[in-house]
Structures are given as C-alpha cells and as structure tokens.
C-alpha positions as protocol buffer text, in pm:
chain_id: "A"
residue {
  index: 1
  type: MET
  ca { x: -1738 y: 1631 z: -2911 }
}
residue {
  index: 2
  type: ILE
  ca { x: -1401 y: 1695 z: -3087 }
}
residue {
  index: 3
  type: VAL
  ca { x: -1367 y: 1533 z: -3430 }
}
residue {
  index: 4
  type: ASP
  ca { x: -1020 y: 1480 z: -3576 }
}
residue {
  index: 5
  type: ARG
  ca { x: -938 y: 1516 z: -3946 }
}
residue {
  index: 6
  type: ARG
  ca { x: -954 y: 1144 z: -4020 }
}
residue {
  index: 7
  type: SER
  ca { x: -1295 y: 1108 z: -3856 }
}
residue {
  index: 8
  type: PHE
  ca { x: -1421 y: 1418 z: -4036 }
}
residue {
  index: 9
  type: VAL
  ca { x: -1318 y: 1279 z: -4376 }
}
residue {
  index: 10
  type: THR
  ca { x: -1481 y: 947 z: -4290 }
}
residue {
  index: 11
  type: LEU
  ca { x: -1806 y: 1123 z: -4202 }
}
residue {
  index: 12
  type: LEU
  ca { x: -1796 y: 1321 z: -4525 }
}
residue {
  index: 13
  type: THR
  ca { x: -1751 y: 1000 z: -4720 }
}
residue {
  index: 14
  type: ALA
  ca { x: -2045 y: 847 z: -4538 }
}
residue {
  index: 15
  type: ALA
  ca { x: -2253 y: 1156 z: -4613 }
}
residue {
  index: 16
  type: ALA
  ca { x: -2174 y: 1134 z: -4983 }
}
residue {
  index: 17
  type: SER
  ca { x: -2268 y: 768 z: -4978 }
}
residue {
  index: 18
  type: SER
  ca { x: -2599 y: 839 z: -4808 }
}
residue {
  index: 19
  type: LEU
  ca { x: -2685 y: 1101 z: -5068 }
}
residue {
  index: 20
  type: LEU
  ca { x: -2616 y: 859 z: -5351 }
}
residue {
  index: 21
  type: TYR
  ca { x: -2772 y: 551 z: -5193 }
}
residue {
  index: 22
  type: GLY
  ca { x: -3003 y: 702 z: -4938 }
}
residue {
  index: 23
  type: CYS
  ca { x: -3305 y: 477 z: -4956 }
}
residue {
  index: 24
  type: LYS
  ca { x: -3378 y: 118 z: -5055 }
}
residue {
  index: 25
  type: SER
  ca { x: -3754 y: 137 z: -5072 }
}
residue {
  index: 26
  type: SER
  ca { x: -4014 y: 306 z: -5288 }
}
residue {
  index: 27
  type: GLY
  ca { x: -4332 y: 499 z: -5219 }
}
residue {
  index: 28
  type: ALA
  ca { x: -4682 y: 389 z: -5303 }
}
residue {
  index: 29
  type: ALA
  ca { x: -4813 y: 455 z: -5651 }
}
residue {
  index: 30
  type: GLY
  ca { x: -5157 y: 591 z: -5732 }
}
residue {
  index: 31
  type: LYS
  ca { x: -5373 y: 864 z: -5585 }
}
residue {
  index: 32
  type: LEU
  ca { x: -5277 y: 787 z: -5225 }
}
residue {
  index: 33
  type: GLY
  ca { x: -4903 y: 795 z: -5287 }
}
residue {
  index: 34
  type: ILE
  ca { x: -4694 y: 1100 z: -5201 }
}
residue {
  index: 35
  type: PRO
  ca { x: -4803 y: 1381 z: -5191 }
}
residue {
  index: 36
  type: GLY
  ca { x: -5149 y: 1235 z: -5125 }
}
residue {
  index: 37
  type: LEU
  ca { x: -5499 y: 1364 z: -5182 }
}
residue {
  index: 38
  type: PHE
  ca { x: -5469 y: 1684 z: -4978 }
}
residue {
  index: 39
  type: PRO
  ca { x: -5099 y: 1780 z: -4965 }
}
residue {
  index: 40
  type: GLY
  ca { x: -5015 y: 2028 z: -4693 }
}
residue {
  index: 41
  type: ARG
  ca { x: -5372 y: 2057 z: -4571 }
}
residue {
  index: 42
  type: VAL
  ca { x: -5438 y: 2053 z: -4198 }
}
residue {
  index: 43
  type: VAL
  ca { x: -5774 y: 2090 z: -4026 }
}
residue {
  index: 44
  type: SER
  ca { x: -5846 y: 2164 z: -3662 }
}
residue {
  index: 45
  type: VAL
  ca { x: -6170 y: 2101 z: -3476 }
}
residue {
  index: 46
  type: HIS
  ca { x: -6253 y: 2185 z: -3117 }
}
residue {
  index: 47
  type: HIS
  ca { x: -6508 y: 2072 z: -2862 }
}
residue {
  index: 48
  type: SER
  ca { x: -6500 y: 2214 z: -2511 }
}
residue {
  index: 49
  type: GLY
  ca { x: -6646 y: 1892 z: -2373 }
}
residue {
  index: 50
  type: SER
  ca { x: -6389 y: 1654 z: -2519 }
}
residue {
  index: 51
  type: HIS
  ca { x: -6192 y: 1644 z: -2194 }
}
residue {
  index: 52
  type: THR
  ca { x: -6374 y: 1701 z: -1866 }
}
residue {
  index: 53
  type: GLY
  ca { x: -6316 y: 1583 z: -1512 }
}
residue {
  index: 54
  type: GLY
  ca { x: -5973 y: 1456 z: -1605 }
}
residue {
  index: 55
  type: GLU
  ca { x: -6117 y: 1212 z: -1861 }
}
residue {
  index: 56
  type: PHE
  ca { x: -6161 y: 1204 z: -2238 }
}
residue {
  index: 57
  type: GLN
  ca { x: -6528 y: 1198 z: -2341 }
}
residue {
  index: 58
  type: LEU
  ca { x: -6637 y: 962 z: -2618 }
}
residue {
  index: 59
  type: GLU
  ca { x: -6928 y: 1146 z: -2780 }
}
residue {
  index: 60
  type: PRO
  ca { x: -6753 y: 1485 z: -2818 }
}
residue {
  index: 61
  type: ILE
  ca { x: -6443 y: 1311 z: -2953 }
}
residue {
  index: 62
  type: ARG
  ca { x: -6651 y: 1112 z: -3201 }
}
residue {
  index: 63
  type: SER
  ca { x: -6824 y: 1431 z: -3314 }
}
residue {
  index: 64
  type: MET
  ca { x: -6490 y: 1612 z: -3357 }
}
residue {
  index: 65
  type: MET
  ca { x: -6332 y: 1333 z: -3560 }
}
residue {
  index: 66
  type: ARG
  ca { x: -6628 y: 1296 z: -3791 }
}
residue {
  index: 67
  type: ARG
  ca { x: -6648 y: 1670 z: -3847 }
}
residue {
  index: 68
  type: GLY
  ca { x: -6274 y: 1687 z: -3902 }
}
residue {
  index: 69
  type: MET
  ca { x: -6280 y: 1417 z: -4170 }
}
residue {
  index: 70
  type: VAL
  ca { x: -6551 y: 1604 z: -4357 }
}
residue {
  index: 71
  type: ASP
  ca { x: -6367 y: 1936 z: -4324 }
}
residue {
  index: 72
  type: LEU
  ca { x: -6045 y: 1779 z: -4450 }
}
residue {
  index: 73
  type: THR
  ca { x: -6193 y: 1608 z: -4754 }
}
residue {
  index: 74
  type: GLY
  ca { x: -6500 y: 1810 z: -4848 }
}
residue {
  index: 75
  type: ALA
  ca { x: -6693 y: 1480 z: -4862 }
}
residue {
  index: 76
  type: PRO
  ca { x: -7071 y: 1489 z: -4809 }
}
residue {
  index: 77
  type: ASP
  ca { x: -7047 y: 1290 z: -4484 }
}
residue {
  index: 78
  type: TRP
  ca { x: -6791 y: 1126 z: -4256 }
}
residue {
  index: 79
  type: ILE
  ca { x: -6834 y: 778 z: -4404 }
}
residue {
  index: 80
  type: ALA
  ca { x: -6769 y: 907 z: -4755 }
}
residue {
  index: 81
  type: ALA
  ca { x: -6461 y: 1083 z: -4619 }
}
residue {
  index: 82
  type: TRP
  ca { x: -6317 y: 759 z: -4479 }
}
residue {
  index: 83
  type: ARG
  ca { x: -6385 y: 583 z: -4809 }
}
residue {
  index: 84
  type: LEU
  ca { x: -6158 y: 827 z: -4990 }
}
residue {
  index: 85
  type: PHE
  ca { x: -5861 y: 676 z: -4804 }
}
residue {
  index: 86
  type: PHE
  ca { x: -5956 y: 317 z: -4726 }
}
residue {
  index: 87
  type: GLU
  ca { x: -6143 y: 28 z: -4887 }
}
residue {
  index: 88
  type: ARG
  ca { x: -6222 y: -339 z: -4842 }
}
residue {
  index: 89
  type: GLY
  ca { x: -5908 y: -546 z: -4881 }
}
residue {
  index: 90
  type: ASP
  ca { x: -5678 y: -291 z: -4717 }
}
residue {
  index: 91
  type: VAL
  ca { x: -5475 y: -407 z: -4420 }
}
residue {
  index: 92
  type: VAL
  ca { x: -5441 y: -97 z: -4204 }
}
residue {
  index: 93
  type: GLY
  ca { x: -5184 y: -44 z: -3931 }
}
residue {
  index: 94
  type: ILE
  ca { x: -5258 y: 193 z: -3644 }
}
residue {
  index: 95
  type: LYS
  ca { x: -4946 y: 318 z: -3467 }
}
residue {
  index: 96
  type: VAL
  ca { x: -5019 y: 388 z: -3100 }
}
residue {
  index: 97
  type: ASN
  ca { x: -4784 y: 565 z: -2860 }
}
residue {
  index: 98
  type: PRO
  ca { x: -4718 y: 433 z: -2506 }
}
residue {
  index: 99
  type: VAL
  ca { x: -4404 y: 634 z: -2431 }
}
residue {
  index: 100
  type: GLY
  ca { x: -4547 y: 863 z: -2162 }
}
residue {
  index: 101
  type: SER
  ca { x: -4752 y: 594 z: -1989 }
}
residue {
  index: 102
  type: PRO
  ca { x: -4970 y: 624 z: -1792 }
}
residue {
  index: 103
  type: ASP
  ca { x: -5053 y: 992 z: -1843 }
}
residue {
  index: 104
  type: VAL
  ca { x: -4929 y: 1082 z: -2193 }
}
residue {
  index: 105
  type: ILE
  ca { x: -5027 y: 806 z: -2436 }
}
residue {
  index: 106
  type: SER
  ca { x: -5268 y: 742 z: -2721 }
}
residue {
  index: 107
  type: CYS
  ca { x: -5638 y: 777 z: -2647 }
}
residue {
  index: 108
  type: ALA
  ca { x: -5876 y: 479 z: -2638 }
}
residue {
  index: 109
  type: GLU
  ca { x: -6167 y: 691 z: -2762 }
}
residue {
  index: 110
  type: VAL
  ca { x: -5968 y: 810 z: -3064 }
}
residue {
  index: 111
  type: LEU
  ca { x: -5846 y: 458 z: -3141 }
}
residue {
  index: 112
  type: ARG
  ca { x: -6195 y: 311 z: -3133 }
}
residue {
  index: 113
  type: GLU
  ca { x: -6334 y: 586 z: -3358 }
}
residue {
  index: 114
  type: ILE
  ca { x: -6050 y: 525 z: -3606 }
}
residue {
  index: 115
  type: ILE
  ca { x: -6147 y: 159 z: -3615 }
}
residue {
  index: 116
  type: ALA
  ca { x: -6515 y: 253 z: -3657 }
}
residue {
  index: 117
  type: GLY
  ca { x: -6422 y: 471 z: -3955 }
}
residue {
  index: 118
  type: LEU
  ca { x: -6218 y: 191 z: -4109 }
}
residue {
  index: 119
  type: ASN
  ca { x: -6510 y: -47 z: -4064 }
}
residue {
  index: 120
  type: GLU
  ca { x: -6744 y: 193 z: -4243 }
}
residue {
  index: 121
  type: ALA
  ca { x: -6493 y: 207 z: -4530 }
}
residue {
  index: 122
  type: GLY
  ca { x: -6509 y: -171 z: -4562 }
}
residue {
  index: 123
  type: VAL
  ca { x: -6200 y: -268 z: -4363 }
}
residue {
  index: 124
  type: THR
  ca { x: -6280 y: -561 z: -4135 }
}
residue {
  index: 125
  type: ASN
  ca { x: -6140 y: -591 z: -3784 }
}
residue {
  index: 126
  type: LYS
  ca { x: -5914 y: -880 z: -3886 }
}
residue {
  index: 127
  type: ASP
  ca { x: -5748 y: -642 z: -4131 }
}
residue {
  index: 128
  type: VAL
  ca { x: -5670 y: -382 z: -3863 }
}
residue {
  index: 129
  type: VAL
  ca { x: -5336 y: -415 z: -3682 }
}
residue {
  index: 130
  type: VAL
  ca { x: -5253 y: -197 z: -3380 }
}
residue {
  index: 131
  type: TYR
  ca { x: -4877 y: -158 z: -3337 }
}
residue {
  index: 132
  type: ASP
  ca { x: -4599 y: -21 z: -3124 }
}
residue {
  index: 133
  type: ARG
  ca { x: -4230 y: -94 z: -3159 }
}
residue {
  index: 134
  type: TYR
  ca { x: -4194 y: -247 z: -2810 }
}
residue {
  index: 135
  type: ARG
  ca { x: -4411 y: -536 z: -2686 }
}
residue {
  index: 136
  type: ARG
  ca { x: -4361 y: -462 z: -2317 }
}
residue {
  index: 137
  type: GLN
  ca { x: -4454 y: -96 z: -2353 }
}
residue {
  index: 138
  type: PHE
  ca { x: -4760 y: -186 z: -2562 }
}
residue {
  index: 139
  type: LEU
  ca { x: -4889 y: -425 z: -2295 }
}
residue {
  index: 140
  type: ARG
  ca { x: -4790 y: -201 z: -2003 }
}
residue {
  index: 141
  type: ALA
  ca { x: -4999 y: 81 z: -2151 }
}
residue {
  index: 142
  type: GLY
  ca { x: -5297 y: -156 z: -2174 }
}
residue {
  index: 143
  type: PHE
  ca { x: -5359 y: -112 z: -2546 }
}
residue {
  index: 144
  type: GLN
  ca { x: -5459 y: -480 z: -2576 }
}
residue {
  index: 145
  type: ASN
  ca { x: -5760 y: -401 z: -2357 }
}
residue {
  index: 146
  type: TRP
  ca { x: -5885 y: -131 z: -2592 }
}
residue {
  index: 147
  type: LEU
  ca { x: -5921 y: -346 z: -2903 }
}
residue {
  index: 148
  type: PRO
  ca { x: -6255 y: -462 z: -3045 }
}
residue {
  index: 149
  type: ASP
  ca { x: -6289 y: -833 z: -3120 }
}
residue {
  index: 150
  type: GLY
  ca { x: -6079 y: -944 z: -3416 }
}
residue {
  index: 151
  type: VAL
  ca { x: -5839 y: -648 z: -3423 }
}
residue {
  index: 152
  type: ARG
  ca { x: -5480 y: -772 z: -3420 }
}
residue {
  index: 153
  type: GLN
  ca { x: -5179 y: -641 z: -3228 }
}
residue {
  index: 154
  type: ASP
  ca { x: -4816 y: -635 z: -3334 }
}
residue {
  index: 155
  type: TRP
  ca { x: -4469 y: -507 z: -3235 }
}
residue {
  index: 156
  type: ALA
  ca { x: -4113 y: -526 z: -3362 }
}
residue {
  index: 157
  type: VAL
  ca { x: -3908 y: -616 z: -3053 }
}
residue {
  index: 158
  type: GLU
  ca { x: -3951 y: -703 z: -2686 }
}
residue {
  index: 159
  type: ASP
  ca { x: -3837 y: -376 z: -2526 }
}
residue {
  index: 160
  type: TYR
  ca { x: -3621 y: -65 z: -2554 }
}
residue {
  index: 161
  type: ASP
  ca { x: -3245 y: -92 z: -2576 }
}
residue {
  index: 162
  type: GLY
  ca { x: -2986 y: 184 z: -2594 }
}
residue {
  index: 163
  type: ILE
  ca { x: -2812 y: 67 z: -2912 }
}
residue {
  index: 164
  type: GLN
  ca { x: -3113 y: 0 z: -3137 }
}
residue {
  index: 165
  type: LEU
  ca { x: -2923 y: -185 z: -3408 }
}
residue {
  index: 166
  type: GLY
  ca { x: -3087 y: -527 z: -3369 }
}
residue {
  index: 167
  type: MET
  ca { x: -3271 y: -661 z: -3673 }
}
residue {
  index: 168
  type: GLU
  ca { x: -3535 y: -879 z: -3509 }
}
residue {
  index: 169
  type: GLY
  ca { x: -3868 y: -755 z: -3641 }
}
residue {
  index: 170
  type: TYR
  ca { x: -3708 y: -525 z: -3900 }
}
residue {
  index: 171
  type: ASP
  ca { x: -3675 y: -561 z: -4276 }
}
residue {
  index: 172
  type: PRO
  ca { x: -3318 y: -565 z: -4418 }
}
residue {
  index: 173
  type: GLU
  ca { x: -3454 y: -481 z: -4763 }
}
residue {
  index: 174
  type: HIS
  ca { x: -3613 y: -150 z: -4662 }
}
residue {
  index: 175
  type: TYR
  ca { x: -3410 y: 127 z: -4504 }
}
residue {
  index: 176
  type: MET
  ca { x: -3306 y: 491 z: -4512 }
}
residue {
  index: 177
  type: GLU
  ca { x: -2932 y: 556 z: -4503 }
}
residue {
  index: 178
  type: MET
  ca { x: -2801 y: 873 z: -4340 }
}
residue {
  index: 179
  type: ALA
  ca { x: -2462 y: 1000 z: -4225 }
}
residue {
  index: 180
  type: LEU
  ca { x: -2557 y: 975 z: -3859 }
}
residue {
  index: 181
  type: THR
  ca { x: -2419 y: 737 z: -3599 }
}
residue {
  index: 182
  type: GLN
  ca { x: -2395 y: 721 z: -3223 }
}
residue {
  index: 183
  type: PRO
  ca { x: -2064 y: 824 z: -3064 }
}
residue {
  index: 184
  type: GLY
  ca { x: -1806 y: 548 z: -3086 }
}
residue {
  index: 185
  type: GLN
  ca { x: -1963 y: 371 z: -3383 }
}
residue {
  index: 186
  type: ASP
  ca { x: -1772 y: 325 z: -3708 }
}
residue {
  index: 187
  type: ALA
  ca { x: -1931 y: 557 z: -3965 }
}
residue {
  index: 188
  type: ARG
  ca { x: -1789 y: 337 z: -4243 }
}
residue {
  index: 189
  type: ASP
  ca { x: -2018 y: 53 z: -4136 }
}
residue {
  index: 190
  type: THR
  ca { x: -2331 y: 75 z: -4349 }
}
residue {
  index: 191
  type: HIS
  ca { x: -2540 y: -106 z: -4087 }
}
residue {
  index: 192
  type: VAL
  ca { x: -2497 y: 166 z: -3825 }
}
residue {
  index: 193
  type: ARG
  ca { x: -2592 y: 434 z: -4080 }
}
residue {
  index: 194
  type: ARG
  ca { x: -2911 y: 261 z: -4188 }
}
residue {
  index: 195
  type: SER
  ca { x: -3254 y: 307 z: -4037 }
}
residue {
  index: 196
  type: TYR
  ca { x: -3439 y: -18 z: -4107 }
}
residue {
  index: 197
  type: VAL
  ca { x: -3818 y: -25 z: -4131 }
}
residue {
  index: 198
  type: ALA
  ca { x: -4026 y: -263 z: -3921 }
}
residue {
  index: 199
  type: GLN
  ca { x: -4165 y: -570 z: -4096 }
}
residue {
  index: 200
  type: PHE
  ca { x: -4503 y: -461 z: -3961 }
}
residue {
  index: 201
  type: LEU
  ca { x: -4495 y: -179 z: -4215 }
}
residue {
  index: 202
  type: THR
  ca { x: -4323 y: -350 z: -4509 }
}
residue {
  index: 203
  type: ARG
  ca { x: -4488 y: -693 z: -4492 }
}
residue {
  index: 204
  type: ARG
  ca { x: -4809 y: -687 z: -4291 }
}
residue {
  index: 205
  type: VAL
  ca { x: -5000 y: -366 z: -4370 }
}
residue {
  index: 206
  type: ASN
  ca { x: -5050 y: -150 z: -4677 }
}
residue {
  index: 207
  type: LYS
  ca { x: -5170 y: 169 z: -4505 }
}
residue {
  index: 208
  type: LEU
  ca { x: -5073 y: 338 z: -4181 }
}
residue {
  index: 209
  type: PHE
  ca { x: -5256 y: 556 z: -3930 }
}
residue {
  index: 210
  type: ALA
  ca { x: -5094 y: 728 z: -3630 }
}
residue {
  index: 211
  type: ASP
  ca { x: -5283 y: 773 z: -3303 }
}
residue {
  index: 212
  type: ALA
  ca { x: -5063 y: 1028 z: -3126 }
}
residue {
  index: 213
  type: ALA
  ca { x: -4986 y: 1053 z: -2756 }
}
residue {
  index: 214
  type: LEU
  ca { x: -5215 y: 1276 z: -2552 }
}
residue {
  index: 215
  type: GLY
  ca { x: -5158 y: 1444 z: -2219 }
}
residue {
  index: 216
  type: GLY
  ca { x: -5481 y: 1344 z: -2050 }
}
residue {
  index: 217
  type: GLN
  ca { x: -5404 y: 1507 z: -1718 }
}
residue {
  index: 218
  type: HIS
  ca { x: -5329 y: 1835 z: -1894 }
}
residue {
  index: 219
  type: GLY
  ca { x: -5649 y: 1849 z: -2097 }
}
residue {
  index: 220
  type: SER
  ca { x: -5501 y: 1791 z: -2442 }
}
residue {
  index: 221
  type: GLN
  ca { x: -5733 y: 1774 z: -2740 }
}
residue {
  index: 222
  type: PRO
  ca { x: -5737 y: 1439 z: -2925 }
}
residue {
  index: 223
  type: PHE
  ca { x: -5503 y: 1429 z: -3224 }
}
residue {
  index: 224
  type: TYR
  ca { x: -5443 y: 1184 z: -3506 }
}
residue {
  index: 225
  type: VAL
  ca { x: -5267 y: 1170 z: -3843 }
}
residue {
  index: 226
  type: ILE
  ca { x: -5354 y: 972 z: -4156 }
}
residue {
  index: 227
  type: GLY
  ca { x: -5075 y: 799 z: -4344 }
}
residue {
  index: 228
  type: THR
  ca { x: -4768 y: 915 z: -4157 }
}
residue {
  index: 229
  type: ARG
  ca { x: -4460 y: 700 z: -4113 }
}
residue {
  index: 230
  type: SER
  ca { x: -4384 y: 727 z: -3745 }
}
residue {
  index: 231
  type: ALA
  ca { x: -4026 y: 725 z: -3619 }
}
residue {
  index: 232
  type: ALA
  ca { x: -4121 y: 419 z: -3414 }
}
residue {
  index: 233
  type: THR
  ca { x: -4147 y: 205 z: -3727 }
}
residue {
  index: 234
  type: ALA
  ca { x: -3765 y: 218 z: -3758 }
}
residue {
  index: 235
  type: ASN
  ca { x: -3499 y: 45 z: -3550 }
}
residue {
  index: 236
  type: ASP
  ca { x: -3249 y: 321 z: -3468 }
}
residue {
  index: 237
  type: VAL
  ca { x: -3438 y: 636 z: -3373 }
}
residue {
  index: 238
  type: ARG
  ca { x: -3184 y: 711 z: -3100 }
}
residue {
  index: 239
  type: ALA
  ca { x: -2909 y: 777 z: -3355 }
}
residue {
  index: 240
  type: ARG
  ca { x: -3135 y: 1017 z: -3549 }
}
residue {
  index: 241
  type: ARG
  ca { x: -3210 y: 1247 z: -3254 }
}
residue {
  index: 242
  type: PRO
  ca { x: -2968 y: 1484 z: -3082 }
}
residue {
  index: 243
  type: GLN
  ca { x: -2865 y: 1352 z: -2743 }
}
residue {
  index: 244
  type: LEU
  ca { x: -2887 y: 1660 z: -2525 }
}
C-alpha cells in the first residue's frame, strides 16, 4: 500500500497520541497482578496416552494437568496449587476457542478439569463463566454441551463481522489505543484506533483462564494458560493483525 505524505503525518500523529494515551484501564493489584506469582515460568508435561485412536483421553489429561500445576507452583499437591490462584468468591472466566471447529478447538476434557480445579479451590459452578466472543461459533462448536450444571456461558456479539468496530458487548471505558487501522479508515478517529475490551472481562469476572484450541486429528497435546487476556476479549482483532 502506498502512503502519501499527508497520510503519513496523520499516522505519526495517531502514533504519538497512542503512546501518550495508550490505555484506559488498570491492572489488578496484589500478588496476582502483573507480573504474577511465577513470572516467565513455563512447565511442560507429557503423557503418551493423552491422545489415542483419534480421541483425547480423560484420565491421562487429568494426570498431566494435576502434575503440571504442582510442577508450576511447587505446591504439595494439585489442590493446593489451584488455591494459590483462586478462592471462594472469585468469578472466573474460561475463554474457549471454537475458531477451527470441528477439528481444532478447545478440549472438553481440559475444560472439565479446569472447572474441577476451580471447584477444589472453592469456586462454585455458578461463579464459572465459559466465554467466546461470538455466540454462533460458541454454540456451533457445542461448548454448551460440555458444561457441568450451574456453569454459565457468555459471549460479546452474535457472530463475526469484517469491520469489528461495533460496541455491543464491549466496554467503552476500557480499551487499548494503538496507531493501527484497517485500510480506508480515518486514523484521526479515536474509535477506529481503540481496541475495546469485552464486558465479560471488565464487568462479569475477576479472573481469566484460557483453554486453547487443540488439533485433535493431529494428536496435539492439551494446552492451557492461566490468567492470559486473549485477543478474543477485544472487539477489533482484525485491525491488529497483518492481512496477508
């Protein structure tokens, strides 16, 4: 794309603005705020039986996750490990991923073990909210069928759209501003430069868990992340990724 001098100056101005006023939100205070209890620490566990016959296997996955939580935290057991991060009164969001449905999505066995760990930490099912940005994709992937009784489900909008600037389900008070827009948009417009956070994250939960997509037909190992802010909790991911 060719950018003329006027457009270039406009983009520079927007960039300067984003550096000065880049974020209208603040991180959590206390021991679980950034950088967290174990900054930069990653653990990996493996079980050869976690994926056999083209299916994920519950018991090996459960064993891996419990061992991984202990390895990460150094806690005496897996329940104590969960209690380092969660407690009664927390409202915990679990971000699932339906994008590659039906073959590359979150894993039911991982999701249920996450919920079991939360329960052991004192978080009741009514205080667990499973989320994806798009309602139709959530239901098409069948996530509603995976949930134990009492666990809630939530989304920001009905379905994907190519512009991603709508505010339904998003919080105008919480955003990240960056000097990035889609081609043809006016970079001087603050709205198109802002990535607004879903109300799910700012108003309905106080902790977030990501259950990543897995390639079941390719034998992927289960994978999950504690406390990440997924791109799919914001309204304009398309503008933040190179369009190749």
